[in-house]
N, CA and C atoms of all chains as a GROMACS GRO file, in nm:
protein
  636
    1UNK      N    1   8.803   2.599  11.631
    1UNK     CA    2   8.842   2.642  11.497
    1UNK      C    3   8.778   2.549  11.394
    2UNK      N    4   8.719   2.609  11.295
    2UNK     CA    5   8.657   2.524  11.194
    2UNK      C    6   8.752   2.505  11.076
    3UNK      N    7   8.744   2.387  11.018
    3UNK     CA    8   8.828   2.358  10.903
    3UNK      C    9   8.739   2.364  10.777
    4UNK      N   10   8.749   2.473  10.703
    4UNK     CA   11   8.662   2.486  10.586
    4UNK      C   12   8.733   2.447  10.456
    5UNK      N   13   8.846   2.383  10.468
    5UNK     CA   14   8.918   2.337  10.347
    5UNK      C   15   8.869   2.196  10.315
    6UNK      N   16   8.813   2.180  10.193
    6UNK     CA   17   8.759   2.049  10.155
    6UNK      C   18   8.875   1.954  10.121
    7UNK      N   19   8.875   1.839  10.189
    7UNK     CA   20   8.983   1.742  10.163
    7UNK      C   21   8.966   1.678  10.026
    8UNK      N   22   9.079   1.653   9.960
    8UNK     CA   23   9.074   1.584   9.830
    8UNK      C   24   9.028   1.440   9.852
    9UNK      N   25   8.955   1.382   9.755
    9UNK     CA   26   8.918   1.242   9.771
    9UNK      C   27   9.042   1.153   9.768
   10UNK      N   28   9.036   1.034   9.831
   10UNK     CA   29   9.152   0.946   9.831
   10UNK      C   30   9.199   0.919   9.688
   11UNK      N   31   9.329   0.892   9.674
   11UNK     CA   32   9.388   0.880   9.539
   11UNK      C   33   9.321   0.781   9.444
   12UNK      N   34   9.292   0.653   9.487
   12UNK     CA   35   9.231   0.560   9.392
   12UNK      C   36   9.097   0.611   9.341
   13UNK      N   37   9.022   0.674   9.431
   13UNK     CA   38   8.892   0.732   9.395
   13UNK      C   39   8.910   0.844   9.294
   14UNK      N   40   9.011   0.929   9.317
   14UNK     CA   41   9.037   1.042   9.229
   14UNK      C   42   9.080   0.994   9.091
   15UNK      N   43   9.168   0.895   9.090
   15UNK     CA   44   9.214   0.838   8.962
   15UNK      C   45   9.098   0.775   8.886
   16UNK      N   46   9.012   0.707   8.960
   16UNK     CA   47   8.896   0.642   8.898
   16UNK      C   48   8.803   0.747   8.835
   17UNK      N   49   8.786   0.856   8.907
   17UNK     CA   50   8.699   0.963   8.854
   17UNK      C   51   8.761   1.027   8.729
   18UNK      N   52   8.892   1.046   8.732
   18UNK     CA   53   8.960   1.105   8.615
   18UNK      C   54   8.947   1.011   8.496
   19UNK      N   55   8.970   0.882   8.521
   19UNK     CA   56   8.959   0.783   8.412
   19UNK      C   57   8.817   0.782   8.356
   20UNK      N   58   8.718   0.789   8.448
   20UNK     CA   59   8.577   0.789   8.405
   20UNK      C   60   8.548   0.909   8.315
   21UNK      N   61   8.600   1.024   8.353
   21UNK     CA   62   8.576   1.145   8.272
   21UNK      C   63   8.635   1.126   8.132
   22UNK      N   64   8.758   1.076   8.124
   22UNK     CA   65   8.822   1.054   7.992
   22UNK      C   66   8.741   0.954   7.909
   23UNK      N   67   8.702   0.845   7.974
   23UNK     CA   68   8.625   0.740   7.904
   23UNK      C   69   8.494   0.798   7.850
   24UNK      N   70   8.423   0.870   7.936
   24UNK     CA   71   8.292   0.926   7.897
   24UNK      C   72   8.306   1.027   7.783
   25UNK      N   73   8.407   1.113   7.793
   25UNK     CA   74   8.426   1.214   7.688
   25UNK      C   75   8.459   1.146   7.556
   26UNK      N   76   8.544   1.042   7.560
   26UNK     CA   77   8.581   0.970   7.437
   26UNK      C   78   8.459   0.903   7.375
   27UNK      N   79   8.378   0.838   7.459
   27UNK     CA   80   8.259   0.768   7.410
   27UNK      C   81   8.157   0.867   7.353
   28UNK      N   82   8.130   0.973   7.428
   28UNK     CA   83   8.030   1.071   7.382
   28UNK      C   84   8.077   1.141   7.253
   29UNK      N   85   8.207   1.170   7.245
   29UNK     CA   86   8.263   1.230   7.123
   29UNK      C   87   8.246   1.137   7.004
   30UNK      N   88   8.273   1.008   7.025
   30UNK     CA   89   8.259   0.910   6.916
   30UNK      C   90   8.114   0.900   6.871
   31UNK      N   91   8.023   0.903   6.968
   31UNK     CA   92   7.881   0.892   6.934
   31UNK      C   93   7.832   1.015   6.858
   32UNK      N   94   7.878   1.132   6.897
   32UNK     CA   95   7.838   1.255   6.826
   32UNK      C   96   7.884   1.246   6.680
   33UNK      N   97   8.008   1.200   6.661
   33UNK     CA   98   8.061   1.183   6.524
   33UNK      C   99   7.978   1.078   6.449
   34UNK      N  100   7.954   0.962   6.512
   34UNK     CA  101   7.884   0.852   6.447
   34UNK      C  102   7.742   0.891   6.405
   35UNK      N  103   7.666   0.947   6.498
   35UNK     CA  104   7.526   0.984   6.467
   35UNK      C  105   7.521   1.102   6.370
   36UNK      N  106   7.623   1.189   6.378
   36UNK     CA  107   7.631   1.299   6.283
   36UNK      C  108   7.645   1.247   6.140
   37UNK      N  109   7.732   1.145   6.126
   37UNK     CA  110   7.752   1.083   5.994
   37UNK      C  111   7.623   1.019   5.943
   38UNK      N  112   7.554   0.947   6.031
   38UNK     CA  113   7.431   0.879   5.992
   38UNK      C  114   7.323   0.979   5.950
   39UNK      N  115   7.310   1.085   6.028
   39UNK     CA  116   7.208   1.187   5.997
   39UNK      C  117   7.242   1.256   5.865
   40UNK      N  118   7.372   1.284   5.843
   40UNK     CA  119   7.414   1.349   5.718
   40UNK      C  120   7.380   1.259   5.598
   41UNK      N  121   7.400   1.128   5.617
   41UNK     CA  122   7.370   1.031   5.511
   41UNK      C  123   7.220   1.030   5.479
   42UNK      N  124   7.139   1.032   5.583
   42UNK     CA  125   6.994   1.032   5.566
   42UNK      C  126   6.950   1.161   5.496
   43UNK      N  127   7.008   1.274   5.536
   43UNK     CA  128   6.972   1.403   5.476
   43UNK      C  129   7.008   1.402   5.327
   44UNK      N  130   7.124   1.342   5.296
   44UNK     CA  131   7.169   1.334   5.157
   44UNK      C  132   7.071   1.251   5.074
   45UNK      N  133   7.026   1.140   5.132
   45UNK     CA  134   6.931   1.052   5.061
   45UNK      C  135   6.797   1.123   5.041
   46UNK      N  136   6.753   1.196   5.144
   46UNK     CA  137   6.627   1.271   5.133
   46UNK      C  138   6.636   1.379   5.025
   47UNK      N  139   6.754   1.439   5.018
   47UNK     CA  140   6.775   1.544   4.919
   47UNK      C  141   6.772   1.485   4.779
   48UNK      N  142   6.835   1.366   4.764
   48UNK     CA  143   6.835   1.298   4.634
   48UNK      C  144   6.693   1.258   4.594
   49UNK      N  145   6.615   1.214   4.695
   49UNK     CA  146   6.480   1.167   4.665
   49UNK      C  147   6.382   1.281   4.639
   50UNK      N  148   6.393   1.387   4.718
   50UNK     CA  149   6.292   1.494   4.710
   50UNK      C  150   6.347   1.629   4.666
   51UNK      N  151   6.476   1.637   4.638
   51UNK     CA  152   6.536   1.765   4.601
   51UNK      C  153   6.563   1.848   4.724
   52UNK      N  154   6.615   1.968   4.706
   52UNK     CA  155   6.650   2.051   4.822
   52UNK      C  156   6.533   2.139   4.869
   53UNK      N  157   6.415   2.116   4.811
   53UNK     CA  158   6.297   2.187   4.857
   53UNK      C  159   6.273   2.319   4.786
   54UNK      N  160   6.366   2.359   4.697
   54UNK     CA  161   6.348   2.488   4.629
   54UNK      C  162   6.267   2.471   4.499
   55UNK      N  163   9.136  -0.907   6.301
   55UNK     CA  164   9.087  -1.045   6.309
   55UNK      C  165   8.961  -1.059   6.223
   56UNK      N  166   8.967  -1.151   6.127
   56UNK     CA  167   8.851  -1.170   6.039
   56UNK      C  168   8.754  -1.271   6.102
   57UNK      N  169   8.632  -1.227   6.124
   57UNK     CA  170   8.534  -1.314   6.188
   57UNK      C  171   8.446  -1.388   6.086
   58UNK      N  172   8.483  -1.375   5.958
   58UNK     CA  173   8.401  -1.439   5.855
   58UNK      C  174   8.382  -1.590   5.880
   59UNK      N  175   8.489  -1.666   5.913
   59UNK     CA  176   8.470  -1.810   5.936
   59UNK      C  177   8.363  -1.840   6.042
   60UNK      N  178   8.357  -1.756   6.147
   60UNK     CA  179   8.256  -1.778   6.250
   60UNK      C  180   8.115  -1.757   6.194
   61UNK      N  181   8.098  -1.649   6.116
   61UNK     CA  182   7.966  -1.621   6.059
   61UNK      C  183   7.927  -1.726   5.955
   62UNK      N  184   8.027  -1.775   5.882
   62UNK     CA  185   8.004  -1.880   5.784
   62UNK      C  186   7.960  -2.009   5.853
   63UNK      N  187   8.027  -2.039   5.964
   63UNK     CA  188   7.992  -2.159   6.042
   63UNK      C  189   7.850  -2.144   6.100
   64UNK      N  190   7.822  -2.022   6.153
   64UNK     CA  191   7.690  -1.998   6.213
   64UNK      C  192   7.579  -2.014   6.110
   65UNK      N  193   7.608  -1.975   5.986
   65UNK     CA  194   7.507  -1.981   5.879
   65UNK      C  195   7.466  -2.125   5.847
   66UNK      N  196   7.555  -2.220   5.873
   66UNK     CA  197   7.524  -2.360   5.841
   66UNK      C  198   7.506  -2.444   5.967
   67UNK      N  199   7.498  -2.378   6.081
   67UNK     CA  200   7.488  -2.451   6.209
   67UNK      C  201   7.344  -2.500   6.233
   68UNK      N  202   7.329  -2.580   6.336
   68UNK     CA  203   7.196  -2.630   6.376
   68UNK      C  204   7.104  -2.514   6.413
   69UNK      N  205   7.163  -2.414   6.479
   69UNK     CA  206   7.086  -2.295   6.518
   69UNK      C  207   7.022  -2.230   6.396
   70UNK      N  208   7.103  -2.217   6.289
   70UNK     CA  209   7.053  -2.156   6.165
   70UNK      C  210   6.943  -2.242   6.103
   71UNK      N  211   6.961  -2.373   6.108
   71UNK     CA  212   6.858  -2.463   6.054
   71UNK      C  213   6.724  -2.440   6.125
   72UNK      N  214   6.731  -2.432   6.258
   72UNK     CA  215   6.608  -2.413   6.337
   72UNK      C  216   6.548  -2.274   6.311
   73UNK      N  217   6.634  -2.171   6.316
   73UNK     CA  218   6.581  -2.034   6.302
   73UNK      C  219   6.525  -2.009   6.162
   74UNK      N  220   6.581  -2.077   6.061
   74UNK     CA  221   6.530  -2.056   5.925
   74UNK      C  222   6.403  -2.140   5.899
   75UNK      N  223   6.398  -2.257   5.959
   75UNK     CA  224   6.288  -2.349   5.927
   75UNK      C  225   6.161  -2.325   6.010
   76UNK      N  226   6.179  -2.278   6.133
   76UNK     CA  227   6.064  -2.265   6.223
   76UNK      C  228   6.040  -2.118   6.260
   77UNK      N  229   5.953  -2.054   6.185
   77UNK     CA  230   5.921  -1.913   6.209
   77UNK      C  231   5.867  -1.889   6.348
   78UNK      N  232   5.792  -1.986   6.400
   78UNK     CA  233   5.733  -1.971   6.533
   78UNK      C  234   5.840  -1.966   6.641
   79UNK      N  235   5.942  -2.051   6.626
   79UNK     CA  236   6.052  -2.052   6.724
   79UNK      C  237   6.125  -1.918   6.718
   80UNK      N  238   6.150  -1.872   6.596
   80UNK     CA  239   6.219  -1.743   6.579
   80UNK      C  240   6.140  -1.631   6.647
   81UNK      N  241   6.007  -1.633   6.627
   81UNK     CA  242   5.923  -1.527   6.685
   81UNK      C  243   5.929  -1.530   6.838
   82UNK      N  244   5.927  -1.650   6.895
   82UNK     CA  245   5.931  -1.661   7.043
   82UNK      C  246   6.066  -1.610   7.095
   83UNK      N  247   6.174  -1.650   7.026
   83UNK     CA  248   6.307  -1.605   7.068
   83UNK      C  249   6.318  -1.453   7.053
   84UNK      N  250   6.261  -1.401   6.945
   84UNK     CA  251   6.262  -1.256   6.926
   84UNK      C  252   6.188  -1.184   7.039
   85UNK      N  253   6.080  -1.247   7.083
   85UNK     CA  254   6.004  -1.190   7.195
   85UNK      C  255   6.093  -1.183   7.320
   86UNK      N  256   6.172  -1.289   7.344
   86UNK     CA  257   6.264  -1.288   7.459
   86UNK      C  258   6.372  -1.181   7.441
   87UNK      N  259   6.416  -1.162   7.316
   87UNK     CA  260   6.517  -1.061   7.287
   87UNK      C  261   6.463  -0.922   7.325
   88UNK      N  262   6.339  -0.896   7.285
   88UNK     CA  263   6.278  -0.766   7.316
   88UNK      C  264   6.251  -0.751   7.466
   89UNK      N  265   6.214  -0.863   7.528
   89UNK     CA  266   6.192  -0.862   7.673
   89UNK      C  267   6.323  -0.830   7.746
   90UNK      N  268   6.430  -0.895   7.703
   90UNK     CA  269   6.562  -0.870   7.762
   90UNK      C  270   6.603  -0.725   7.742
   91UNK      N  271   6.574  -0.673   7.623
   91UNK     CA  272   6.610  -0.534   7.593
   91UNK      C  273   6.533  -0.436   7.681
   92UNK      N  274   6.403  -0.464   7.699
   92UNK     CA  275   6.325  -0.373   7.782
   92UNK      C  276   6.367  -0.382   7.929
   93UNK      N  277   6.403  -0.503   7.973
   93UNK     CA  278   6.451  -0.519   8.110
   93UNK      C  279   6.581  -0.443   8.129
   94UNK      N  280   6.674  -0.461   8.036
   94UNK     CA  281   6.803  -0.392   8.044
   94UNK      C  282   6.783  -0.240   8.036
   95UNK      N  283   6.702  -0.197   7.939
   95UNK     CA  284   6.677  -0.054   7.923
   95UNK      C  285   6.610   0.006   8.047
   96UNK      N  286   6.519  -0.070   8.105
   96UNK     CA  287   6.450  -0.024   8.226
   96UNK      C  288   6.546  -0.005   8.342
   97UNK      N  289   6.637  -0.102   8.359
   97UNK     CA  290   6.734  -0.094   8.469
   97UNK      C  291   6.832   0.022   8.447
   98UNK      N  292   6.873   0.039   8.321
   98UNK     CA  293   6.966   0.148   8.289
   98UNK      C  294   6.900   0.283   8.318
   99UNK      N  295   6.776   0.298   8.270
   99UNK     CA  296   6.707   0.426   8.291
   99UNK      C  297   6.679   0.452   8.438
  100UNK      N  298   6.637   0.347   8.509
  100UNK     CA  299   6.606   0.362   8.651
  100UNK      C  300   6.731   0.411   8.726
  101UNK      N  301   6.843   0.343   8.703
  101UNK     CA  302   6.968   0.378   8.772
  101UNK      C  303   7.020   0.515   8.731
  102UNK      N  304   7.022   0.539   8.600
  102UNK     CA  305   7.083   0.663   8.552
  102UNK      C  306   6.997   0.786   8.580
  103UNK      N  307   6.865   0.770   8.571
  103UNK     CA  308   6.778   0.885   8.605
  103UNK      C  309   6.787   0.917   8.754
  104UNK      N  310   6.811   0.813   8.835
  104UNK     CA  311   6.833   0.837   8.979
  104UNK      C  312   6.965   0.912   9.000
  105UNK      N  313   7.069   0.871   8.926
  105UNK     CA  314   7.198   0.940   8.939
  105UNK      C  315   7.186   1.086   8.894
  106UNK      N  316   7.096   1.109   8.798
  106UNK     CA  317   7.075   1.247   8.751
  106UNK      C  318   6.979   1.324   8.843
  107UNK      N  319   6.936   1.254   8.950
  107UNK     CA  320   6.847   1.315   9.050
  107UNK      C  321   6.710   1.354   8.993
  108UNK      N  322   6.660   1.273   8.901
  108UNK     CA  323   6.532   1.305   8.838
  108UNK      C  324   6.418   1.217   8.891
  109UNK      N  325   6.452   1.096   8.937
  109UNK     CA  326   6.347   1.006   8.988
  109UNK      C  327   6.390   0.946   9.122
  110UNK      N  328   6.293   0.897   9.196
  110UNK     CA  329   6.314   0.826   9.324
  110UNK      C  330   6.411   0.901   9.416
  111UNK      N  331   6.391   1.030   9.428
  111UNK     CA  332   6.484   1.113   9.506
  111UNK      C  333   6.488   1.076   9.655
  112UNK      N  334   6.380   1.010   9.701
  112UNK     CA  335   6.374   0.975   9.843
  112UNK      C  336   6.449   0.844   9.874
  113UNK      N  337   6.499   0.776   9.772
  113UNK     CA  338   6.575   0.652   9.794
  113UNK      C  339   6.722   0.680   9.763
  114UNK      N  340   6.814   0.639   9.852
  114UNK     CA  341   6.956   0.664   9.825
  114UNK      C  342   6.998   0.602   9.691
  115UNK      N  343   7.078   0.676   9.614
  115UNK     CA  344   7.116   0.628   9.481
  115UNK      C  345   7.195   0.497   9.487
  116UNK      N  346   7.269   0.477   9.598
  116UNK     CA  347   7.346   0.352   9.613
  116UNK      C  348   7.250   0.231   9.614
  117UNK      N  349   7.136   0.248   9.681
  117UNK     CA  350   7.037   0.140   9.692
  117UNK      C  351   6.977   0.110   9.554
  118UNK      N  352   6.942   0.217   9.482
  118UNK     CA  353   6.881   0.199   9.349
  118UNK      C  354   6.980   0.128   9.256
  119UNK      N  355   7.103   0.177   9.253
  119UNK     CA  356   7.205   0.119   9.163
  119UNK      C  357   7.229  -0.028   9.198
  120UNK      N  358   7.244  -0.056   9.328
  120UNK     CA  359   7.271  -0.194   9.372
  120UNK      C  360   7.158  -0.289   9.329
  121UNK      N  361   7.034  -0.240   9.337
  121UNK     CA  362   6.920  -0.326   9.304
  121UNK      C  363   6.898  -0.344   9.154
  122UNK      N  364   6.959  -0.258   9.073
  122UNK     CA  365   6.938  -0.272   8.928
  122UNK      C  366   7.039  -0.370   8.865
  123UNK      N  367   7.153  -0.394   8.932
  123UNK     CA  368   7.258  -0.477   8.871
  123UNK      C  369   7.211  -0.617   8.834
  124UNK      N  370   7.141  -0.682   8.930
  124UNK     CA  371   7.100  -0.822   8.909
  124UNK      C  372   7.013  -0.833   8.784
  125UNK      N  373   6.913  -0.746   8.773
  125UNK     CA  374   6.820  -0.755   8.660
  125UNK      C  375   6.882  -0.704   8.531
  126UNK      N  376   6.979  -0.612   8.546
  126UNK     CA  377   7.054  -0.570   8.428
  126UNK      C  378   7.128  -0.691   8.369
  127UNK      N  379   7.192  -0.771   8.459
  127UNK     CA  380   7.265  -0.890   8.413
  127UNK      C  381   7.173  -0.991   8.347
  128UNK      N  382   7.053  -1.009   8.404
  128UNK     CA  383   6.955  -1.102   8.346
  128UNK      C  384   6.915  -1.053   8.206
  129UNK      N  385   6.888  -0.924   8.194
  129UNK     CA  386   6.849  -0.866   8.065
  129UNK      C  387   6.959  -0.881   7.962
  130UNK      N  388   7.083  -0.853   8.003
  130UNK     CA  389   7.196  -0.862   7.911
  130UNK      C  390   7.218  -1.006   7.862
  131UNK      N  391   7.213  -1.101   7.956
  131UNK     CA  392   7.232  -1.242   7.920
  131UNK      C  393   7.121  -1.288   7.824
  132UNK      N  394   6.998  -1.249   7.854
  132UNK     CA  395   6.885  -1.286   7.767
  132UNK      C  396   6.904  -1.229   7.627
  133UNK      N  397   6.946  -1.102   7.621
  133UNK     CA  398   6.967  -1.037   7.491
  133UNK      C  399   7.076  -1.106   7.410
  134UNK      N  400   7.187  -1.141   7.476
  134UNK     CA  401   7.301  -1.200   7.404
  134UNK      C  402   7.265  -1.340   7.353
  135UNK      N  403   7.205  -1.422   7.439
  135UNK     CA  404   7.171  -1.560   7.398
  135UNK      C  405   7.069  -1.558   7.284
  136UNK      N  406   6.961  -1.480   7.302
  136UNK     CA  407   6.858  -1.476   7.197
  136UNK      C  408   6.911  -1.407   7.072
  137UNK      N  409   7.001  -1.310   7.090
  137UNK     CA  410   7.060  -1.240   6.975
  137UNK      C  411   7.144  -1.332   6.888
  138UNK      N  412   7.219  -1.421   6.951
  138UNK     CA  413   7.301  -1.517   6.874
  138UNK      C  414   7.210  -1.606   6.791
  139UNK      N  415   7.102  -1.653   6.853
  139UNK     CA  416   7.007  -1.739   6.781
  139UNK      C  417   6.947  -1.663   6.662
  140UNK      N  418   6.902  -1.540   6.686
  140UNK     CA  419   6.838  -1.462   6.580
  140UNK      C  420   6.935  -1.430   6.467
  141UNK      N  421   7.060  -1.400   6.503
  141UNK     CA  422   7.157  -1.365   6.399
  141UNK      C  423   7.196  -1.485   6.315
  142UNK      N  424   7.175  -1.606   6.369
  142UNK     CA  425   7.211  -1.726   6.291
  142UNK      C  426   7.125  -1.737   6.165
  143UNK      N  427   7.005  -1.679   6.167
  143UNK     CA  428   6.915  -1.687   6.051
  143UNK      C  429   6.966  -1.605   5.934
  144UNK      N  430   7.041  -1.499   5.962
  144UNK     CA  431   7.089  -1.410   5.856
  144UNK      C  432   7.236  -1.373   5.879
  145UNK      N  433   7.315  -1.471   5.925
  145UNK     CA  434   7.450  -1.437   5.971
  145UNK      C  435   7.539  -1.376   5.863
  146UNK      N  436   7.534  -1.429   5.741
  146UNK     CA  437   7.621  -1.374   5.636
  146UNK      C  438   7.577  -1.234   5.594
  147UNK      N  439   7.446  -1.213   5.594
  147UNK     CA  440   7.393  -1.080   5.562
  147UNK      C  441   7.440  -0.979   5.668
  148UNK      N  442   7.437  -1.023   5.794
  148UNK     CA  443   7.480  -0.935   5.902
  148UNK      C  444   7.628  -0.904   5.894
  149UNK      N  445   7.706  -1.004   5.852
  149UNK     CA  446   7.851  -0.985   5.845
  149UNK      C  447   7.885  -0.866   5.755
  150UNK      N  448   7.808  -0.846   5.650
  150UNK     CA  449   7.835  -0.736   5.556
  150UNK      C  450   7.756  -0.609   5.588
  151UNK      N  451   7.686  -0.609   5.700
  151UNK     CA  452   7.604  -0.493   5.736
  151UNK      C  453   7.681  -0.400   5.832
  152UNK      N  454   7.703  -0.278   5.787
  152UNK     CA  455   7.781  -0.180   5.864
  152UNK      C  456   7.715  -0.149   5.999
  153UNK      N  457   7.581  -0.139   5.999
  153UNK     CA  458   7.510  -0.103   6.120
  153UNK      C  459   7.516  -0.215   6.225
  154UNK      N  460   7.524  -0.340   6.178
  154UNK     CA  461   7.538  -0.452   6.272
  154UNK      C  462   7.669  -0.437   6.351
  155UNK      N  463   7.776  -0.399   6.280
  155UNK     CA  464   7.906  -0.384   6.347
  155UNK      C  465   7.905  -0.262   6.439
  156UNK      N  466   7.828  -0.160   6.400
  156UNK     CA  467   7.814  -0.043   6.488
  156UNK      C  468   7.746  -0.086   6.618
  157UNK      N  469   7.644  -0.171   6.604
  157UNK     CA  470   7.573  -0.219   6.723
  157UNK      C  471   7.665  -0.305   6.810
  158UNK      N  472   7.741  -0.395   6.747
  158UNK     CA  473   7.831  -0.483   6.824
  158UNK      C  474   7.939  -0.401   6.896
  159UNK      N  475   7.988  -0.296   6.828
  159UNK     CA  476   8.089  -0.210   6.890
  159UNK      C  477   8.028  -0.138   7.011
  160UNK      N  478   7.908  -0.083   6.990
  160UNK     CA  479   7.842  -0.012   7.101
  160UNK      C  480   7.813  -0.108   7.217
  161UNK      N  481   7.775  -0.231   7.184
  161UNK     CA  482   7.747  -0.332   7.287
  161UNK      C  483   7.875  -0.364   7.367
  162UNK      N  484   7.986  -0.382   7.294
  162UNK     CA  485   8.114  -0.411   7.361
  162UNK      C  486   8.155  -0.294   7.450
  163UNK      N  487   8.137  -0.172   7.398
  163UNK     CA  488   8.170  -0.053   7.478
  163UNK      C  489   8.078  -0.048   7.601
  164UNK      N  490   7.950  -0.081   7.581
  164UNK     CA  491   7.853  -0.080   7.691
  164UNK      C  492   7.889  -0.179   7.800
  165UNK      N  493   7.926  -0.300   7.760
  165UNK     CA  494   7.962  -0.403   7.859
  165UNK      C  495   8.088  -0.361   7.934
  166UNK      N  496   8.188  -0.311   7.860
  166UNK     CA  497   8.313  -0.265   7.924
  166UNK      C  498   8.283  -0.149   8.019
  167UNK      N  499   8.197  -0.058   7.974
  167UNK     CA  500   8.162   0.059   8.055
  167UNK      C  501   8.094   0.017   8.186
  168UNK      N  502   7.999  -0.074   8.176
  168UNK     CA  503   7.924  -0.115   8.296
  168UNK      C  504   8.015  -0.184   8.397
  169UNK      N  505   8.095  -0.281   8.349
  169UNK     CA  506   8.171  -0.363   8.444
  169UNK      C  507   8.307  -0.306   8.484
  170UNK      N  508   8.365  -0.219   8.399
  170UNK     CA  509   8.500  -0.169   8.430
  170UNK      C  510   8.504  -0.020   8.464
  171UNK      N  511   8.394   0.052   8.436
  171UNK     CA  512   8.395   0.195   8.466
  171UNK      C  513   8.283   0.229   8.566
  172UNK      N  514   8.158   0.204   8.524
  172UNK     CA  515   8.043   0.248   8.605
  172UNK      C  516   8.036   0.175   8.738
  173UNK      N  517   8.045   0.042   8.735
  173UNK     CA  518   8.030  -0.037   8.858
  173UNK      C  519   8.142  -0.006   8.960
  174UNK      N  520   8.270  -0.008   8.918
  174UNK     CA  521   8.375   0.025   9.017
  174UNK      C  522   8.360   0.167   9.072
  175UNK      N  523   8.322   0.261   8.985
  175UNK     CA  524   8.307   0.400   9.030
  175UNK      C  525   8.196   0.411   9.133
  176UNK      N  526   8.081   0.347   9.104
  176UNK     CA  527   7.964   0.363   9.190
  176UNK      C  528   7.966   0.268   9.311
  177UNK      N  529   8.072   0.188   9.323
  177UNK     CA  530   8.081   0.099   9.440
  177UNK      C  531   8.125   0.179   9.563
  178UNK      N  532   8.178   0.301   9.540
  178UNK     CA  533   8.214   0.388   9.652
  178UNK      C  534   8.091   0.473   9.687
  179UNK      N  535   8.082   0.521   9.812
  179UNK     CA  536   7.967   0.606   9.847
  179UNK      C  537   7.956   0.724   9.749
  180UNK      N  538   7.837   0.748   9.699
  180UNK     CA  539   7.821   0.849   9.594
  180UNK      C  540   7.849   0.991   9.644
  181UNK      N  541   7.838   1.009   9.775
  181UNK     CA  542   7.870   1.141   9.832
  181UNK      C  543   8.018   1.174   9.815
  182UNK      N  544   8.101   1.069   9.805
  182UNK     CA  545   8.246   1.090   9.793
  182UNK      C  546   8.287   1.122   9.650
  183UNK      N  547   8.190   1.116   9.557
  183UNK     CA  548   8.221   1.141   9.417
  183UNK      C  549   8.178   1.283   9.380
  184UNK      N  550   8.248   1.337   9.279
  184UNK     CA  551   8.210   1.470   9.231
  184UNK      C  552   8.076   1.458   9.158
  185UNK      N  553   7.978   1.544   9.191
  185UNK     CA  554   7.844   1.533   9.128
  185UNK      C  555   7.852   1.538   8.974
  186UNK      N  556   7.944   1.618   8.921
  186UNK     CA  557   7.958   1.628   8.775
  186UNK      C  558   7.999   1.495   8.713
  187UNK      N  559   8.087   1.422   8.781
  187UNK     CA  560   8.134   1.294   8.729
  187UNK      C  561   8.020   1.192   8.731
  188UNK      N  562   7.941   1.195   8.839
  188UNK     CA  563   7.826   1.103   8.850
  188UNK      C  564   7.726   1.129   8.738
  189UNK      N  565   7.699   1.256   8.714
  189UNK     CA  566   7.602   1.292   8.609
  189UNK      C  567   7.656   1.258   8.470
  190UNK      N  568   7.786   1.281   8.448
  190UNK     CA  569   7.847   1.247   8.319
  190UNK      C  570   7.840   1.096   8.294
  191UNK      N  571   7.861   1.018   8.402
  191UNK     CA  572   7.852   0.872   8.392
  191UNK      C  573   7.711   0.830   8.351
  192UNK      N  574   7.611   0.894   8.412
  192UNK     CA  575   7.471   0.860   8.381
  192UNK      C  576   7.436   0.895   8.237
  193UNK      N  577   7.478   1.012   8.192
  193UNK     CA  578   7.448   1.055   8.055
  193UNK      C  579   7.517   0.962   7.954
  194UNK      N  580   7.643   0.927   7.982
  194UNK     CA  581   7.716   0.837   7.892
  194UNK      C  582   7.648   0.701   7.886
  195UNK      N  583   7.606   0.651   8.001
  195UNK     CA  584   7.539   0.521   8.008
  195UNK      C  585   7.413   0.522   7.920
  196UNK      N  586   7.331   0.625   7.935
  196UNK     CA  587   7.208   0.635   7.854
  196UNK      C  588   7.243   0.643   7.706
  197UNK      N  589   7.347   0.722   7.672
  197UNK     CA  590   7.387   0.737   7.531
  197UNK      C  591   7.434   0.604   7.472
  198UNK      N  592   7.510   0.527   7.551
  198UNK     CA  593   7.560   0.399   7.501
  198UNK      C  594   7.445   0.304   7.470
  199UNK      N  595   7.353   0.288   7.565
  199UNK     CA  596   7.246   0.189   7.545
  199UNK      C  597   7.143   0.237   7.445
  200UNK      N  598   7.129   0.369   7.431
  200UNK     CA  599   7.045   0.423   7.324
  200UNK      C  600   7.106   0.385   7.189
  201UNK      N  601   7.238   0.398   7.178
  201UNK     CA  602   7.306   0.366   7.052
  201UNK      C  603   7.294   0.217   7.020
  202UNK      N  604   7.307   0.132   7.123
  202UNK     CA  605   7.292  -0.013   7.100
  202UNK      C  606   7.153  -0.042   7.044
  203UNK      N  607   7.050   0.016   7.106
  203UNK     CA  608   6.912  -0.010   7.063
  203UNK      C  609   6.884   0.050   6.926
  204UNK      N  610   6.924   0.176   6.907
  204UNK     CA  611   6.893   0.245   6.781
  204UNK      C  612   6.968   0.183   6.663
  205UNK      N  613   7.095   0.150   6.682
  205UNK     CA  614   7.171   0.091   6.571
  205UNK      C  615   7.118  -0.050   6.541
  206UNK      N  616   7.071  -0.119   6.646
  206UNK     CA  617   7.010  -0.251   6.624
  206UNK      C  618   6.884  -0.241   6.540
  207UNK      N  619   6.804  -0.140   6.570
  207UNK     CA  620   6.681  -0.119   6.494
  207UNK      C  621   6.713  -0.077   6.350
  208UNK      N  622   6.823  -0.002   6.336
  208UNK     CA  623   6.863   0.051   6.206
  208UNK      C  624   6.910  -0.061   6.111
  209UNK      N  625   6.953  -0.173   6.169
  209UNK     CA  626   7.001  -0.286   6.086
  209UNK      C  627   6.895  -0.322   5.982
  210UNK      N  628   6.769  -0.323   6.026
  210UNK     CA  629   6.660  -0.362   5.938
  210UNK      C  630   6.638  -0.267   5.821
  211UNK      N  631   6.690  -0.146   5.831
  211UNK     CA  632   6.666  -0.047   5.725
  211UNK      C  633   6.792  -0.014   5.646
  212UNK      N  634   6.903  -0.082   5.677
  212UNK     CA  635   7.028  -0.048   5.607
  212UNK      C  636   7.073  -0.160   5.514
   0.00000   0.00000   0.00000
């Protein structure tokens, strides 16, 4: 008889992976916000310097 | 916690005297800073691109990751030591620079990520980890060190 049910990873490993996912999502979310702000600031300065192109 | 007293002390320290008076010494230290950065960046890319299965596919990822740690540590130590020296030349200016604090925050997050998240996670056989988690770790690692480098470069223009 074959056992085709995949065993769950051991608990410390599973907890570590869950923590890693939370950490990564928090960091990537913060970076998207941070770089978004910086790019918006640069766009604003370019607009002030050169107008909106119209 | 206000770090102004530290930056004020650094501005009048012996390090600041040397970095302000001897341009040649500053240039050599800056060269080591860039060398450390390229070493660290190289190790990060080598390890993370392997985790993303893009390079060195014939070498087990555990082997690649294990071999990058030592040189990553050398690069990080070189960057921190040379960075303190370089910042002593303009410490008060840096204290008021928003991008400098962005870089320091990203650096602190990067160090915490490497030693408390990435290293413990990857110390287990990678086959036992979910592929999505491994790839997310690699992407986050690249994003963190990209932010450290880019915000550091941005200091000069802000």
